N, C-alpha and C positions, 0 to 999 in steps of 0.2 A: 603237618608237623606238630600242632599244638595238639590234634588228637592222639598222636602217638605218646607225647609226652603224659598225657592224661592217663591214657592206657598202662603206660609203664608205672606210674606213682599208683595206681590202682593194683596193680601186680605186687609191688613193694609193700603197701598196706595190708594187702591179703597176706603177704609172707610174715609180716609182724604180726598179725592175727593168730598165728597157730601156736605161738606161746601161751596166749589167753586161752585159747580152745583147749590147750592141754591141761589148764586147772581145773576149765569147767566141766570137763569129760571125767567123770569117777572112775572108770576102767584104770586097771594098772599100766603102765607104761609099755609093756609088751604086747598086750590085747589091744590097746589104742592105735599102736601102729598096725597090729595085724587087721583090724577092722577098717583103716583107714586105705592100707592097701586093698583090700578084698574089695572095696569100693571103687578105687581109683583105676585099678589096672583094666576091670573090665569096662569101663568108662573110655578109656584111651582105645581100646581094641574097638569099640563102637564106633568113636570118632573115626579111626582109621580107616574103618570099614564105608563110613559114610563119605568120608572125603575121597575114597578110592586111592588111598596112600599105597605106594608100593612099598611091602614090607619085607621084600627079599633080603637077607642078610648070610655073611660068610659064616659056616660052623664054627670056625675059630673065633670069629668076631663075638657069636652068640653066647659062648661060653665065657668069654671073658668079662661081657657087659652082666650076665648072670651073677658072676663074682661080684662085680663092682657093685650091682643092685643089692647084693648081700650086706656087704660093708655101708653102704646107703641105710638100708633098713635097721642095720645095729647102730649107727650113728643117730636115727629118730629116737631108738630104744633109750639110747643114752640120753638125749635130749629131754624127752619127758620124764624119764627117770631125774633129771636133776631138777627140773621144775616141780616134781612131786615132792622131793627131799628138801627143797628149799622154797623159791616162789618164781614167778614169771621174770622179774626184773634181774634177778641173780641168774638165773639159766640163761637168758639172753646176753648177758654181760660175759658170762664163762664162754659162750660161742663165740664172742668177739675174737677171743685167743687163736681162733682157725689160722690167722694171719701169721702168727709166729709159728704154728707147727707146719704152714704151708712153706715158708720161708727156709725150712729146714729139709722138709721131704721133697718139693719139687726140684731141687738140683739133684736130690740122688737119683730120683725116678727119670727125670729128664736127662739127667746126666750133663748139668752145666754148671758154670760156676756159682757160688754161694753169693746172693746177693746181702752184702751186711748192713745196708741201710735197712732191707726189710725186715732182716733179723733184729735190729735194734728198735725198729718201730714194734716189733712182734714183742719184744722183752718189755717196750714200755706197756704194754696191754698185761704182760705178766704181772708187773709191777701194781698195776691198777688192781689186779684180784687180788693180790695178796692185801691189800687194804680192805676190800671187799669181804676177803676172809675172817676180818676183824668184826664183821657187823653183828652176827649172832653165832653161837657154837653151834647151834642147831643147824645150820646152814651148811656144816662143812662138810657133811658126805653129800650133798647136793652139788656143792661145788668141784668136787673131786670128780663125781660123775659127769660134771659140765663139761670139765677138762678132756674126759675120755672122749665126749661127744665131739669136741672140737678138733681132737685128732683125729678120728673117723671120719669127721666133716672135712678135712682138709685132705685126705688121703684119696676119697673118690674123685672130687673134680680134678685133681692132678692126674689120675688114671685116666679120666675120660679124655683129657686131650689127645693123647695118641688115637684112641678111638673115633672122636670126631673129625679125624682126618680123613676116616674111611667110611664112615657111616654118618646119616644125616641126624640132625639133633632130634627131630620127631622119633627115629627109630629107635635112637639110644634111650631117650626117654619112656617111650613104650617097652623095650624089652627091659631095660633096667629096674622099673617098678613092678614089671612082671616075674623077673627075676627077684627081688627083693622079696616079693609075696611067698613066692615057692621058697626060698632059704628060710624066711621066718615060719612058714608052715611047718617045716621040717624040722626047725628048733623048738618049735613049740611046747611038744610034749615034756622036754627036758626043762624047759623055762618055767612052765606050770608046776612041775615036781618041785623045782628051787623056790619057787616064790607062788604058792597056790593061794587060790583066791576064792572066796565064796560062791561066785557065780561067773559063768563064761559069757553070759548075754548081757549086752549093754540095756539101759533102761531107756524107755521113749525119749526123755531129754537127752540122753548121751546119744542116743541114735539121730538125733537132729542134729547135734553138735558133729559127729561124725560126717554127715552128709555135707555140712557146711564147709569141715576141713578138707573132705577128698574133693568135692565138686567145685568149691569156689577157690579154696585156699591152694588147691593143686593144680586140677584140671584148668580151669578159667585162669588162674595167677599164669600159666605156663603159657596158655595161648595168647594172653594179652603180651605178654613178655614177647613170645615171637611176632605177634603183629607189629609192636613198636621196634623190633629189629629191623624190620623191612624199610623204616624211615629214618630210623636215628641209629648211631655208631653202636657197636656191641662193648666198647670203652663206656660210654655215656651209661648204658645199661646196668654195666658190672659196678660202676662207681653209685650208680642209685640204689643199690640193694645194700650198699653201706648202711642205709637208712632203717633199714629192717629192725635192727634191736631198737633204735630209738624209737620209732613207731610202735613197736610192742610195748616198751618199757612206759610211754606215756598212755597208752591203752591200760596196763596194768594198773598204773598210778590213778587213772579215773575210775575204773571198774572195781578194783579191789583195794584201792586206797594204799597200796605198799608203799607209798612215802611215809606212812606213820610209822614203820617199822624200820627206817633205814638211818642210819646216825652218820657222822660227819665222814665216817670211813668210807662208806657207801659213795658219796658224791664226790671224795676225792678220788676214788678207783674210777668211777664215771667220767670224771674230767680226763683222767690219763688215757682211758680208752678212747674219748671222743676227740682227744687231742692227737692221738695215733691215728684214726680214720681221716683226719683232715689233712694231717700232714701228708700222708700216704696219697690222698686225692689229689693235693697240689703237686706232689711228685710226679704222679703219674700224668696230671693235666700238663707238667712242664715237659716231659718226655714224649707227650703227643704234639706238641706245639713246634718241640725243637728234637726231631728224632734223631739228628747226628749227634 
């Protein structure tokens, strides 16, 4: 059990590191995600081959997963765009609004009643982001892009719920990231026409960070999470991932001294967002202990 918790928190820490790597990599957000998927997808296929994983899947499910993978890829593009136009801390806090969008979208997709408590907790995050909006006028574009990222980030897990009832998590990840790579490859000519860059190839330092992002923060993090799931509940895993933005912000403060650029509004916003996460954690914990 102790080993499983260590594996889980390493996975969460690696997930928090993705925002920092987005700042370290000089490529624009579109190319960054394209290279990330170009390294990750073949690695997952190689792992599936080594493990002799059954990759059989219904054609109908395949097309749905490819579509969801495209949404996931666009979410990543918006997430890294938010970081590029603001900073790591602001980008990660904007991503925390995913709970607000999930509270609205999940009832529509899954066709169940709206949970007003979840909606109120999500609105608390939105109020927090309003305070962060006052930090620096130059961050406003990054905040708006970050909210788009959160909207897309709330959509693909909700759509995944139906797929995971029929397809294993390993195959969903395999085909989703491959589908995301395919969709982004098709969109890349238009993206580069709209946002031209002087060079399409990463520098050596970029390549090193891309390998870390793809193999450690994606492939290894996923495998550690799957290993932890064999010992501890999915509930615990999901709650632990609430620490992802916290880890990422602490890393950004330590590595880039982003705390120097934050005023009182940022910390008020941070407090409200963390409060929302804590209240949701306590609420879900109570539900688990008293399912009736």
